[in-house]
Every structure is written in structure tokens, then in C-alpha cells.
C-alpha positions as MATLAB code, in Angstrom:
seq = 'MFRLLRVWVLPSLSFAFIISRAGMSTALMVLSTWIVGAVLMTAIHELGHALVGAVLGFRIHQLSVGTGKTVFRFRLGRVDIRIRALLLNGGFVMAVTKSARLYRTREIAFLLGGVSLPLLVAWMGRNLAQSSNAFVAGSYVTFVWFSILGAIGNLLPRQLDDGQQTDGKQILHTLGMSRADVIERVSRHDQARQSFAFDDLMMDGAATTSKGETTAELAAVGVKVAEAAPDDCNANNQAAVGLLLDDRFAEALPFAERALALGSRDPEVKEQGAALLRNNVAYALAVLGDPSTMQRATELAREAYAIRADPSVAGTLGACLVQSGDPVKGDELLRTSINSAKRPSDRFQTQRFLMIGALARRDAFGARRAFQAGMTLVRSGQIADPASLTELRPRLGAAEAVLWLGRAAQGLLPRPEELGPDGLVLADALGAWADPKLANDLRWRLFAEQGGDPATVTAESLGALMDFARSLVSPAQPSGLAVAASWR';
ca = [
      14.272   -4.181  -20.225;
      12.092   -4.581  -23.300;
       9.291   -2.594  -21.673;
      11.730    0.171  -20.760;
      13.151    0.161  -24.289;
       9.729    0.144  -25.955;
       7.949    2.642  -23.734;
      10.600    5.199  -22.804;
      14.056    4.875  -24.347;
      13.254    4.601  -28.058;
      10.518    7.287  -28.087;
      12.700    9.676  -26.072;
      15.753    9.243  -28.290;
      13.675    9.532  -31.436;
      11.918   12.642  -30.135;
      15.228   14.340  -29.259;
      16.775   13.416  -32.617;
      13.830   14.717  -34.644;
      13.683   17.993  -32.701;
      17.355   18.576  -33.499;
      16.853   17.874  -37.209;
      13.279   18.664  -38.202;
      11.814   20.914  -35.515;
       9.193   20.603  -32.786;
       6.087   20.183  -34.997;
       7.556   17.179  -36.813;
       8.784   15.729  -33.523;
       5.309   16.013  -31.967;
       3.768   14.240  -34.954;
       6.329   11.432  -34.732;
       5.840   11.149  -30.970;
       2.082   10.863  -31.513;
       2.672    8.019  -33.986;
       4.764    6.249  -31.336;
       1.943    6.554  -28.827;
      -0.760    5.448  -31.271;
       1.375    2.551  -32.511;
       2.190    1.386  -28.960;
      -1.424    1.545  -27.781;
      -2.665   -0.232  -30.906;
      -0.113   -2.990  -30.444;
      -1.113   -3.453  -26.795;
      -4.831   -3.522  -27.613;
      -4.376   -6.039  -30.447;
      -2.023   -8.152  -28.313;
      -4.654   -8.460  -25.576;
      -7.390   -8.987  -28.159;
      -5.333  -11.873  -29.547;
      -5.306  -13.539  -26.141;
      -9.039  -12.974  -25.724;
     -10.077  -14.227  -29.178;
      -8.012  -17.406  -29.023;
      -9.117  -18.018  -25.435;
     -12.794  -17.582  -26.276;
     -12.523  -19.985  -29.252;
     -10.806  -22.590  -27.050;
     -13.379  -22.487  -24.256;
     -11.881  -20.030  -21.784;
     -14.253  -17.723  -19.924;
     -12.996  -14.190  -20.659;
     -13.865  -11.942  -17.719;
     -11.945   -8.791  -18.597;
      -9.756   -7.283  -21.305;
      -7.750   -4.262  -20.207;
      -5.630   -1.954  -22.315;
      -3.128   -0.273  -20.029;
      -2.727   -0.664  -16.275;
      -3.631    1.434  -13.236;
      -7.004    3.051  -12.594;
      -9.891    2.480  -14.980;
     -10.773    5.613  -16.953;
     -13.325    4.108  -19.359;
     -15.199    0.820  -19.463;
     -17.950   -0.957  -21.344;
     -19.214   -4.487  -21.801;
     -19.049   -6.550  -24.964;
     -21.271   -9.541  -24.291;
     -19.977  -11.029  -21.059;
     -16.547   -9.406  -21.381;
     -15.658   -6.321  -19.345;
     -13.564   -4.022  -21.582;
     -11.469   -1.388  -19.797;
      -9.182    1.422  -20.821;
      -6.798    2.229  -17.984;
      -4.753    5.282  -17.102;
      -1.266    3.925  -17.898;
      -1.824    3.162  -21.558;
       1.858    2.642  -22.346;
       2.379    0.113  -19.552;
       0.963   -3.017  -21.196;
      -2.383   -4.670  -20.551;
      -3.904   -7.989  -19.542;
      -6.741  -10.458  -20.083;
      -8.496  -12.294  -17.262;
      -9.497  -15.761  -18.485;
     -10.323  -19.024  -16.690;
     -11.522  -22.472  -17.688;
     -13.171  -25.312  -15.801;
     -12.171  -27.969  -18.346;
      -8.947  -29.995  -18.049;
      -9.346  -31.440  -21.580;
      -6.268  -30.583  -23.676;
      -5.548  -27.885  -21.120;
      -1.831  -27.472  -21.840;
      -2.400  -27.195  -25.589;
      -5.212  -24.693  -25.124;
      -3.257  -22.629  -22.584;
      -0.193  -22.402  -24.826;
      -2.368  -21.393  -27.794;
      -4.037  -18.768  -25.594;
      -0.637  -17.362  -24.612;
       0.670  -17.369  -28.186;
      -2.446  -15.562  -29.394;
      -1.208  -12.306  -27.896;
       2.074  -12.442  -29.801;
       0.598  -13.745  -33.051;
      -2.285  -11.353  -33.723;
      -0.224   -8.113  -33.831;
       2.236   -9.761  -36.256;
      -0.656  -11.017  -38.384;
      -2.293   -7.586  -38.437;
       1.066   -5.990  -39.289;
       1.475   -8.349  -42.269;
      -2.107   -7.783  -43.449;
      -1.709   -3.992  -43.299;
       1.716   -3.871  -44.962;
       0.417   -1.524  -47.685;
      -0.113    1.179  -45.057;
       3.622    1.758  -45.016;
       3.223    3.355  -48.449;
       0.362    5.643  -47.381;
       0.593    9.268  -48.482;
      -0.625   10.257  -45.021;
       2.520   10.636  -42.915;
       0.658   10.055  -39.651;
      -0.902    6.784  -40.886;
       2.366    5.533  -42.341;
       4.306    6.508  -39.215;
       1.789    4.873  -36.879;
       1.900    1.684  -38.938;
       5.700    1.495  -38.959;
       5.746    2.116  -35.210;
       3.094   -0.575  -34.725;
       5.223   -3.059  -36.667;
       8.322   -2.159  -34.665;
       6.502   -2.518  -31.338;
       4.910   -5.799  -32.462;
       8.343   -7.270  -33.169;
       9.814   -5.933  -29.940;
       6.743   -7.090  -28.040;
       6.949  -10.585  -29.523;
      10.612  -10.920  -28.531;
      10.072   -9.474  -25.064;
       6.968  -11.550  -24.364;
       8.459  -14.830  -25.567;
      11.603  -14.505  -23.472;
      10.950  -16.567  -20.306;
      11.303  -13.913  -17.593;
       9.659  -12.864  -14.357;
       9.172   -9.104  -14.214;
       9.985   -6.887  -11.244;
       6.306   -6.635  -10.290;
       6.047  -10.441  -10.028;
       4.233  -10.903  -13.344;
       5.521  -13.485  -15.819;
       6.012  -13.038  -19.539;
       4.047  -15.210  -21.957;
       7.227  -17.210  -22.612;
       7.710  -17.923  -18.903;
       4.099  -19.030  -18.609;
       4.444  -21.269  -21.666;
       7.442  -23.034  -20.115;
       5.522  -23.415  -16.858;
       2.523  -24.882  -18.719;
       4.739  -27.365  -20.594;
       6.087  -28.592  -17.266;
       2.676  -29.132  -15.657;
       1.682  -32.667  -14.701;
      -1.840  -34.016  -15.016;
      -2.320  -33.430  -11.290;
      -1.156  -29.819  -11.724;
      -3.699  -29.337  -14.496;
      -6.538  -30.755  -12.389;
      -5.579  -28.487   -9.488;
      -5.330  -25.429  -11.774;
      -8.784  -25.832  -13.305;
     -10.326  -26.724   -9.934;
      -9.187  -23.333   -8.640;
     -11.007  -21.257  -11.222;
     -13.070  -19.585   -8.479;
      -9.895  -18.667   -6.612;
      -8.385  -17.250   -9.815;
     -11.483  -15.140  -10.422;
     -11.528  -13.808   -6.850;
      -7.781  -13.171   -6.918;
      -8.218  -11.182  -10.094;
     -11.068   -9.210   -8.508;
      -8.696   -8.353   -5.651;
      -5.992   -7.140   -8.052;
      -8.612   -5.164   -9.943;
      -9.660   -3.304   -6.794;
      -6.025   -2.576   -5.989;
      -5.397   -1.131   -9.453;
      -8.461    1.058   -9.105;
      -7.053    2.636   -5.956;
      -8.193    0.543   -2.971;
      -4.706    0.843   -1.440;
      -4.881    4.643   -1.348;
      -8.483    5.228   -0.309;
      -9.771    5.971    3.172;
     -11.161    3.101    5.189;
     -14.697    2.484    3.997;
     -16.711    0.457    1.511;
     -13.803   -0.036   -0.899;
     -11.379   -1.408    1.680;
     -14.123   -3.521    3.259;
     -14.839   -5.034   -0.162;
     -11.119   -5.606   -0.723;
     -10.804   -7.400    2.618;
     -13.841   -9.576    1.890;
     -12.503  -10.580   -1.529;
      -9.056  -11.298   -0.076;
     -10.498  -13.597    2.580;
     -12.496  -15.450   -0.083;
      -9.309  -16.008   -2.087;
      -7.533  -17.441    0.958;
     -10.498  -19.659    1.824;
     -10.479  -21.047   -1.735;
      -6.714  -21.711   -1.631;
      -5.528  -21.985    1.996;
      -2.148  -23.402    0.968;
      -1.348  -20.689   -1.576;
       1.103  -17.959   -0.569;
      -0.383  -15.302   -2.848;
      -3.945  -16.068   -1.714;
      -3.056  -15.664    1.963;
      -1.068  -12.529    1.184;
      -4.059  -10.987   -0.583;
      -6.234  -11.690    2.448;
      -3.607  -10.159    4.739;
      -3.202   -7.049    2.585;
      -6.962   -6.553    2.273;
      -7.474   -6.788    6.034;
      -4.482   -4.537    6.765;
      -5.859   -1.885    4.423;
      -9.192   -2.171    6.230;
      -7.361   -1.612    9.552;
      -8.305   -5.075   10.842;
      -4.850   -5.916   12.103;
      -5.662   -8.793   14.455;
      -7.599  -10.556   11.676;
      -4.831   -9.871    9.157;
      -2.046  -11.352   11.283;
      -2.852  -15.093   10.834;
      -3.071  -14.676    7.045;
       0.179  -12.679    6.979;
       1.923  -15.334    9.088;
       0.600  -18.083    6.814;
       1.724  -16.251    3.676;
       5.202  -15.763    5.163;
       5.491  -19.449    6.072;
       4.353  -20.559    2.609;
       6.495  -17.959    0.857;
       9.663  -19.119    2.616;
       9.235  -22.493    0.897;
       8.231  -21.136   -2.516;
      11.119  -20.642   -4.990;
       8.904  -18.344   -7.099;
       8.851  -15.744   -4.311;
      11.654  -13.327   -5.150;
      13.513  -11.025   -2.749;
      11.113   -8.114   -3.126;
       8.148  -10.360   -2.396;
       9.922  -11.861    0.612;
      10.478   -8.349    1.978;
       6.794   -7.467    1.687;
       5.692  -10.723    3.332;
       7.935   -9.938    6.315;
       6.809   -6.327    6.368;
       3.116   -7.309    6.545;
       3.663   -9.484    9.618;
       5.892   -6.898   11.285;
       3.434   -4.054   10.658;
       0.459   -5.993   12.040;
       2.467   -6.851   15.165;
       3.674   -3.247   15.509;
       0.146   -1.834   15.400;
      -1.170   -4.448   17.834;
       1.720   -3.509   20.138;
       2.035   -6.692   22.211;
       5.392   -6.387   24.038;
       5.871  -10.166   23.925;
       5.940  -10.169   20.098;
       7.785   -6.910   19.534;
      11.222   -8.496   19.342;
      10.091  -10.817   16.555;
       8.352   -7.917   14.789;
      11.582   -5.915   14.913;
      13.631   -8.812   13.547;
      11.239   -9.294   10.633;
      11.173   -5.560    9.944;
      14.987   -5.452    9.919;
      15.092   -8.343    7.438;
      12.533   -6.618    5.216;
      14.407   -3.302    5.370;
      17.698   -5.010    4.472;
      16.055   -6.306    1.284;
      13.870   -3.338    0.389;
      14.739   -0.020    2.026;
      11.747    1.949    0.745;
       9.767    4.427    2.904;
       6.881    2.085    3.751;
       9.231   -0.637    5.010;
      11.285    2.005    6.834;
       8.090    3.136    8.575;
       7.366   -0.394    9.771;
      10.875   -0.771   11.178;
      10.539    2.628   12.850;
       7.207    1.595   14.391;
       8.871   -1.498   15.833;
      11.957    0.309   17.112;
      10.050    2.985   19.048;
       8.353    0.154   20.935;
      11.373   -2.105   21.376;
      13.981    0.197   22.876;
      15.462    2.407   20.123;
      13.105    5.409   19.892;
      15.742    7.724   18.399;
      16.427    5.532   15.363;
      12.736    4.659   15.188;
      11.761    8.333   15.069;
      14.284    8.941   12.267;
      12.854    6.112   10.154;
       9.248    7.122   10.815;
       9.919   10.652    9.623;
      11.295    9.323    6.325;
       8.007    7.477    5.786;
       5.561   10.334    6.517;
       5.333   11.638    2.966;
       4.880    8.143    1.511;
       1.765    7.452    3.597;
      -1.031    7.787    1.033;
      -4.021    6.841    3.175;
      -5.271    8.880    6.148;
      -5.179    5.776    8.345;
      -1.499    5.236    7.476;
      -0.714    8.853    8.368;
      -2.699    8.409   11.584;
      -0.683    5.318   12.573;
       2.570    7.110   11.736;
       1.630    9.964   14.083;
       0.689    7.448   16.777;
       4.093    5.772   16.518;
       5.829    9.164   16.538;
       3.948    9.918   19.752;
       5.043    6.605   21.292;
       8.631    7.348   20.309;
       8.491   10.879   21.720;
       7.118    9.564   25.013;
       9.881    6.953   25.126;
      12.394    9.802   24.703;
      10.571   11.875   27.377;
       9.813   14.548   24.800;
       6.477   15.986   25.908;
       6.455   18.650   23.198;
       7.107   16.115   20.430;
       4.451   13.771   21.801;
       1.941   16.627   21.951;
       2.645   17.602   18.329;
       2.167   14.026   17.118;
      -1.023   13.659   19.158;
      -2.393   16.898   17.757;
      -1.596   15.843   14.166;
      -3.331   12.503   14.723;
      -6.397   14.102   16.266;
      -6.602   16.547   13.342;
      -7.125   13.522   11.092;
      -9.775   12.223   13.500;
     -11.649   15.531   13.545;
     -11.588   15.671    9.741;
     -13.711   12.522    9.700;
     -11.027   10.445    7.978;
     -10.408    8.124   10.953;
     -13.277    6.058   12.252;
     -11.673    4.707   15.428;
      -9.190    6.986   17.246;
      -8.990    4.716   20.318;
      -5.441    3.507   19.611;
      -4.258    7.142   19.840;
      -6.501    8.433   22.623;
      -5.512    5.550   24.896;
      -2.062    7.197   25.027;
      -3.513   10.355   26.632;
      -2.613    9.352   30.223;
       1.022    8.774   29.157;
       1.030   12.154   27.431;
      -0.504   13.710   30.545;
       2.258   12.221   32.708;
       4.900   13.701   30.378;
       3.165   17.083   30.511;
       2.887   16.893   34.318;
       6.653   16.309   34.643;
       7.339   19.237   32.308;
       4.880   21.755   33.740;
       5.379   20.934   37.427;
       9.038   21.776   36.926;
       8.153   25.019   35.183;
       5.550   25.901   37.800;
       8.219   25.631   40.482;
      10.214   28.238   38.563;
       7.176   30.444   37.924;
       7.400   29.854   34.174;
       3.822   28.835   33.398;
       2.638   30.614   30.218;
      -0.653   32.416   29.752;
      -3.398   30.406   28.000;
      -3.323   32.597   24.877;
       0.393   31.882   24.453;
      -0.272   28.179   23.970;
      -3.031   28.524   21.370;
      -4.461   25.163   20.209;
      -1.756   23.359   22.182;
      -3.483   24.482   25.361;
      -6.513   22.287   24.722;
      -4.311   19.273   24.013;
      -2.338   19.914   27.173;
      -5.467   20.297   29.299;
      -7.024   17.176   27.813;
      -3.859   15.140   28.439;
      -3.488   16.347   32.029;
      -7.154   15.610   32.594;
      -6.676   12.045   31.327;
      -3.696   11.559   33.633;
      -5.542   13.038   36.610;
      -8.785   11.170   35.966;
      -9.978    9.450   39.182;
     -10.681    6.328   37.093;
      -6.931    5.939   36.557;
      -5.443    3.945   39.456;
      -3.002    5.885   41.612;
      -0.173    3.375   41.181;
      -0.544    3.509   37.398;
      -0.687    7.318   37.390;
       2.507    7.717   39.377;
       4.270    4.915   37.527;
       3.639    6.767   34.262;
       4.884    9.958   35.925;
       8.093    8.202   37.015;
       8.594    6.694   33.531;
       8.684   10.234   32.155;
      11.471   11.187   34.532;
       9.424   12.604   37.386;
       9.880   11.874   41.096;
       6.470   11.351   42.788;
       8.040   11.971   46.194;
       8.744   15.584   45.290;
       5.169   16.397   44.259;
       3.188   18.293   46.873;
      -0.511   19.001   47.141;
       0.249   22.676   46.539;
       2.192   22.005   43.311;
      -0.569   19.692   42.100;
      -3.133   22.347   42.872;
      -1.148   24.927   40.904;
      -0.952   22.525   37.970;
      -4.690   21.840   38.175;
      -5.454   25.581   38.151;
      -3.138   26.004   35.163;
      -4.876   23.184   33.273;
      -8.319   24.591   34.060;
      -7.250   28.004   32.806;
      -6.603   26.461   29.388;
     -10.211   25.326   29.000;
     -12.886   27.939   28.329;
     -16.473   27.332   29.462;
     -17.425   26.980   25.798;
     -15.183   23.955   25.304;
     -16.781   20.457   25.228;
     -17.023   18.742   28.577;
     -14.663   16.027   27.319;
     -11.798   18.510   27.675;
     -12.595   19.323   31.303;
      -9.818   18.580   33.756;
     -10.647   16.053   36.450;
     -11.473   17.492   39.847;
      -9.447   14.952   41.824;
      -5.727   14.437   41.389;
      -5.007   11.766   43.968;
];
């Protein structure tokens, strides 16, 4: 509430009021003083933490003004100073200590340093309120106002929506720590440093990048965090998230399961966090696609969706439903999640699940469209391993065979040019279904699953379908698109 009031409500109301009374130019100047005052307060708040921490023996790794992606950085001694994109969204200091001596006193002083320094600077600069320069005077008054609001908001013991705790909440937690808690806290300084490195990568965009060096680094850091603190819910969750973002689903699953088990016993894990822990397990199981675990995956996804019905969770539930017997509802949920998929690999998986759902509904056209969209991502170089999609080609071929054998019997086969790019997909799918390497019983079982009756298929109708498929492939096409010579 205080962040909302400080960052958006008060500036917006002030801006509107000044426009109505004094005009746009005055309003822009006042708005600029709000921004300067807010950023100054944030920077001095974080500097207060860092200065007190450094004096009291904390190792200061990073001081950030703002949150989100780093836009500017430099080093001051051993401290990494960063200016981040969301300047009006707070900031943070990463500090650890290996010493348990007077830990609680030092930690509380470190936390109070952020509140105290802006108030001290405001008192020392009180003469600026009388400055003849309107911008300087306005920025100072705004700085004072934000410092007071910030002190109140930070000292109230609250846990924020993003899981972070205010300074007041952390102070209460520190006061309640036993000697054993202190020893454990300082012994985990390496875990804290690695956990911070993980969060740092996430803020700098690791969750939205393509699979590559960044996600591999994120996964490695996450695993290190979990190895340093195997009984910590957050540590295991970071490992799971890192591995999921690196598309290493089988490796991510044990960490996700462990995080869920630990989180169910942790009173600090709020509803939103509980939803994400369930969603991680469900998504890993959905991608792996083991029928024996799909019921549990669906149950977890339903629980997550009941708590947090956002597009990403909806996509996980959809992925489970298309594989567990409700492809219509699953398709509906998957389509609501398409636009929220930021990474190419997420869009690729969404298209794969849409294809599975279309095949379950015996919709050859829908399955072909999803397959084509997924393969477009593969051809663009954004997907390293398309195997999870291409292994569905025989099922797609069976669906196409049911569709086109029926049309062939009615003389409704189109000309190759009428199909355009779809023709290559169709030929490739039929070729995969007709491949001699595919066992006959499997081939005809897939055909029957798509609504076809193998007993009605004759050698002549198969031959007509083979000629049709061959007509879709020009001699210039890669050999991988060639239709198999044998159909039985």
C-alpha cells in the first residue's frame, strides 16, 4: 500500500491537480521533482544499509537502485553498484556476514540504517526548503515526504506480495532468532550469495531469454543453492526454476517435488507461492508426459489454478488436461496462455500441447497448424531440440491418413498448389506414419485412435494416398520430407 501510495497515487493526483490550476509546464516541473525526490530517497535508503553494514562487518556484494534489468553498473571497491530499469520500484542491498558475534544487534542496526540515513540527510539539508530555485526546493520537499512515508512503510512488519519482507518484518524476525538460528544463518552465507546471484540473473531477464548460456548459468547457480541448503524450500525452488527454464525437466522434477514438500510445512509460504510450487511440479510432469503421473499433475495444476488463475498457470493446467482426458477444456486454457509465453521454448511447448489436444479431438487440421507453428520456431534456430514435437509425427500422419483416405474415396483430393506450405507438413506426417520402421500394429492402432477403420483400407486406396503425398513433395525438397516407399 505504501509503495502504491508513494510511487503512483500521490504523484498522479498531484500532477492532475497542478495541471488544472497551473498548467502543463508547472505540472511537468513538479512531476520531475517527485521523480528526483523518490530516486534520491531510494538511493540514500540503500546507501544507509550499505554504510552501516560495512562498518559492522557485513560483506556488501551489491547495491541496487531500482529493480528489474540493469541499465548501468560500476564497481566501488568490492561493491557492485547498479542502476536498474524500474527506478521508482525500490532497491536492495546484498550483504552477508560469516561472524555470529553480536549478530542480532548488527543485523538490526543494518536494517535500521536504511530508514535512518534519509531522515538524517533530510534534517541536514533542511535549508534547501528555502532555496530560490523552485526545482531544488521542490525536490527537497518531495525527498522529505518520501523519506517519512518510506520510514513508516518500511518499519511496518509486513510481507509484500512478491514475497519480500519489509525492514520492520525482518527486524521482528531477527529479534526472535535463537543462538542456533544465528549460527545456521551465518553458516549459510555461501547459500545466500548464490541465491542472490540467482535472483540477479532473473531480474536481468534470464526468465525471458532463449535457452542458452544465460539459462544454463541460471540452472547451475540454482543447483548450487539447493546443494548448499537441501532442506530450504526457496533453495530447492530456485534449482527447479533454473532447470525448468533450461528445459531440463527430468532434472528439475526432484527439486520441484522437494520444494513443494518443504513449502507445505512452511508457514512463510503464502498462497501465491504455494500455487507456483504446485505449478512447477505439474508443468515438469506435463512436459515429461508419463501417463502414470498425469492424474497427479492434473490435480496439482487444478490446485494451483484455483489459487492463481493467471495465464502461465492456466497453460500448465491445459497441458495436463489435453493428456488426461479433457482436450476441449485443455485447448481453451492453452489458447489463453499463448500470448503470455515470453520465451521461444515456452511457445514451442504450448504448440506441442495444442497438437496433442488436437490429435485427442481427432482434429487433423488443428494438429497440423500447431505442428507447423512449432516447427517454424525450430527452423528459426530458437529451439535446440525439436524431438518432443517431431516424435508426434506418426500420430499426425495417422490423423491425416484418416482424413485424406476419406476424401480420396470421394475424389476430393486437392492439387498440391492449393495446400501451399501445408502440403510439406502433410507429406512429412504421412511419410512418418508410413515409415517401414514403424511397426504395423502401432501404425494401425494410431489410425484407429484417430477414428479410422483399418479393415476398410485397401491397397488401392493406400496407393492413391501415397501418390497424393508424393505429389506434395518436389524433387528440390530435402530427402527428409520424402514419403516412405512401403505402406504395409
